[in-house]
BAVOKE-859273 format. One record per residue (C-alpha): residue number from 1; residue in three letters; x, y, z. Coordinates in Angstrom, 2 decimals. Layout:
N
- i/aa/px/py/pz
- NUM/ALA/X/Y/Z
...
//
This chain:
158
- i/aa/px/py/pz
- 1/MET/91.80/30.88/-97.06
- 2/ASP/88.01/29.79/-97.04
- 3/GLU/89.44/26.87/-98.70
- 4/HIS/87.14/23.84/-98.72
- 5/ILE/88.31/20.11/-100.86
- 6/TYR/85.74/19.29/-103.26
- 7/LEU/85.32/15.35/-104.82
- 8/MET/84.80/15.80/-108.38
- 9/GLU/84.88/11.96/-109.00
- 10/GLY/84.86/8.47/-106.59
- 11/GLU/83.96/8.43/-103.00
- 12/GLN/83.63/10.21/-99.60
- 13/VAL/84.59/8.11/-97.14
- 14/THR/84.32/9.28/-93.07
- 15/PHE/87.04/8.01/-90.43
- 16/ASP/86.09/7.66/-86.54
- 17/GLY/88.43/9.65/-84.73
- 18/GLY/90.87/12.04/-84.90
- 19/PHE/92.99/13.52/-87.68
- 20/SER/96.64/14.91/-86.71
- 21/ASP/98.74/17.08/-89.57
- 22/TYR/102.40/17.02/-88.28
- 23/SER/103.83/19.64/-90.38
- 24/LEU/107.70/19.17/-90.23
- 25/GLN/108.80/22.55/-92.25
- 26/GLY/108.83/25.03/-89.54
- 27/LEU/107.53/28.14/-88.51
- 28/THR/108.95/30.39/-91.83
- 29/TYR/107.37/27.87/-93.68
- 30/PHE/103.99/28.41/-92.00
- 31/THR/104.41/31.94/-92.07
- 32/ASN/105.49/32.46/-95.48
- 33/ARG/102.50/30.14/-96.69
- 34/HIS/100.01/31.92/-94.78
- 35/ASN/101.31/35.24/-96.02
- 36/GLY/100.67/34.57/-99.44
- 37/TYR/97.13/33.15/-98.23
- 38/ALA/96.22/36.16/-96.52
- 39/SER/97.13/38.08/-99.50
- 40/ARG/94.49/36.08/-101.80
- 41/GLU/91.89/35.81/-99.75
- 42/ALA/91.95/40.22/-99.04
- 43/LEU/91.72/40.32/-103.07
- 44/GLN/89.13/37.40/-103.38
- 45/VAL/87.06/39.80/-100.54
- 46/LEU/87.50/43.07/-102.35
- 47/LEU/86.14/41.59/-105.57
- 48/GLN/83.45/39.74/-103.50
- 49/ARG/82.59/43.50/-102.36
- 50/ARG/82.63/44.76/-105.47
- 51/GLY/80.37/42.05/-107.09
- 52/LEU/83.17/40.70/-109.37
- 53/ALA/83.89/37.32/-107.85
- 54/THR/81.71/35.17/-105.80
- 55/ALA/82.00/32.24/-103.47
- 56/GLU/82.84/28.89/-105.39
- 57/MET/81.04/26.69/-104.79
- 58/GLY/82.15/23.57/-107.12
- 59/ALA/80.43/19.97/-106.68
- 60/ALA/80.84/18.80/-103.45
- 61/GLY/79.42/16.20/-101.18
- 62/ALA/76.15/17.24/-98.90
- 63/SER/78.10/17.02/-95.57
- 64/THR/80.88/19.34/-97.17
- 65/ALA/78.65/21.75/-99.06
- 66/ARG/76.40/22.33/-95.85
- 67/GLN/79.30/23.04/-94.04
- 68/ALA/81.19/25.59/-96.19
- 69/ALA/77.79/27.22/-96.65
- 70/ARG/77.75/27.58/-93.16
- 71/LYS/81.11/28.51/-92.51
- 72/ARG/80.59/30.80/-95.50
- 73/PHE/77.56/32.37/-94.22
- 74/TRP/78.86/33.50/-90.85
- 75/LYS/82.16/35.04/-91.98
- 76/LYS/79.88/37.12/-94.10
- 77/ALA/77.00/37.67/-92.23
- 78/LEU/79.17/38.50/-88.74
- 79/TYR/82.59/38.10/-88.98
- 80/ASN/83.56/40.17/-92.16
- 81/ARG/81.15/42.82/-90.59
- 82/ILE/83.34/43.68/-87.24
- 83/PRO/86.52/45.30/-87.63
- 84/TYR/89.69/43.45/-88.01
- 85/GLU/91.12/44.30/-85.20
- 86/PHE/88.37/42.91/-83.23
- 87/ALA/87.30/39.94/-85.43
- 88/SER/90.19/38.53/-85.20
- 89/LEU/90.82/38.51/-81.59
- 90/GLY/86.91/37.08/-80.94
- 91/TYR/88.51/34.05/-83.62
- 92/PHE/91.42/33.59/-81.50
- 93/LEU/89.63/33.75/-78.18
- 94/TYR/86.83/30.96/-79.31
- 95/ARG/89.22/28.65/-80.92
- 96/TYR/91.84/28.87/-77.92
- 97/LEU/89.23/29.46/-74.77
- 98/LEU/85.37/28.28/-76.38
- 99/GLN/87.34/25.26/-78.67
- 100/LEU/89.76/24.47/-75.93
- 101/GLY/92.64/25.22/-78.09
- 102/PHE/95.14/25.70/-74.47
- 103/LEU/94.68/22.33/-73.38
- 104/ASP/97.44/21.53/-76.44
- 105/GLY/99.95/23.47/-74.66
- 106/ARG/102.67/25.75/-75.70
- 107/GLU/102.15/24.23/-79.07
- 108/GLY/98.29/25.03/-79.51
- 109/LEU/99.01/28.82/-78.40
- 110/GLN/101.46/29.37/-81.24
- 111/TYR/99.19/27.58/-83.67
- 112/HIS/96.23/29.52/-82.46
- 113/PHE/98.00/32.81/-82.23
- 114/LEU/99.05/32.53/-85.49
- 115/GLN/96.14/30.69/-87.53
- 116/GLY/93.87/32.39/-85.64
- 117/LEU/94.64/35.73/-84.75
- 118/TRP/97.75/37.02/-86.35
- 119/TYR/96.58/35.05/-90.33
- 120/ARG/93.07/37.05/-89.58
- 121/TYR/94.73/40.07/-88.63
- 122/LEU/96.73/40.33/-91.69
- 123/ALA/93.94/39.68/-93.89
- 124/GLY/92.10/42.19/-92.48
- 125/ALA/94.90/44.22/-92.97
- 126/LYS/95.99/43.48/-96.53
- 127/LEU/92.22/43.84/-97.38
- 128/ARG/92.39/47.27/-95.66
- 129/GLU/95.36/48.38/-97.70
- 130/LEU/93.88/46.89/-101.15
- 131/GLU/90.45/49.42/-100.10
- 132/GLN/92.53/51.97/-99.79
- 133/SER/94.49/51.77/-103.20
- 134/VAL/91.40/51.26/-105.50
- 135/ARG/89.05/53.81/-103.49
- 136/GLY/87.23/55.98/-106.04
- 137/ILE/87.76/53.42/-108.89
- 138/LEU/84.58/52.44/-110.28
- 139/ASP/85.85/51.69/-114.06
- 140/LYS/86.20/47.57/-113.66
- 141/GLU/89.08/47.78/-116.12
- 142/THR/91.14/50.45/-114.20
- 143/LEU/90.32/48.47/-111.21
- 144/LYS/91.38/45.18/-112.50
- 145/ASP/94.75/46.77/-113.80
- 146/THR/95.06/48.62/-110.09
- 147/LEU/95.16/45.40/-108.33
- 148/GLU/96.77/43.33/-110.77
- 149/ARG/99.55/45.95/-110.59
- 150/VAL/99.65/46.22/-106.33
- 151/THR/99.05/42.69/-105.63
- 152/ARG/101.55/41.43/-108.71
- 153/GLN/98.16/38.82/-109.26
- 154/LYS/96.85/38.07/-112.48
- 155/ILE/93.33/38.73/-112.50
- 156/ASP/90.41/37.32/-114.35
- 157/LEU/86.82/38.94/-113.84
- 158/THR/85.31/36.94/-116.94
//
């Protein structure tokens, strides 16, 4: 998902150095979680394409807001215009080769393959599936009802 955390109160602090997030949950947890993310992302993109949802900004620190806006710009201007089969491969190669993910060894390959290629491909395939399920539906209420039935998610279009 294209998630960004926004600070609603308190103070933003930037640490020097790197950050490591070691999950002890395993691959089943990772793939189940990303499968759910892919479903929600596909639905969000479909609603945005239909003009029924916008990318949320919220109250963010200046650097966080700029980073989120930059990512959204490139995703909308370039990534989402390329067929997902090619975009996901390009994104994986960018992360794994140009951003030196291969230096992380086997674990780096697993992570970048699953998160950079498989997840992006899955989100694209789910979006295509959703688009096919609502093809020709122009009525907002019918669209909402169909998407709720297909995705089994509650959709608020207000």
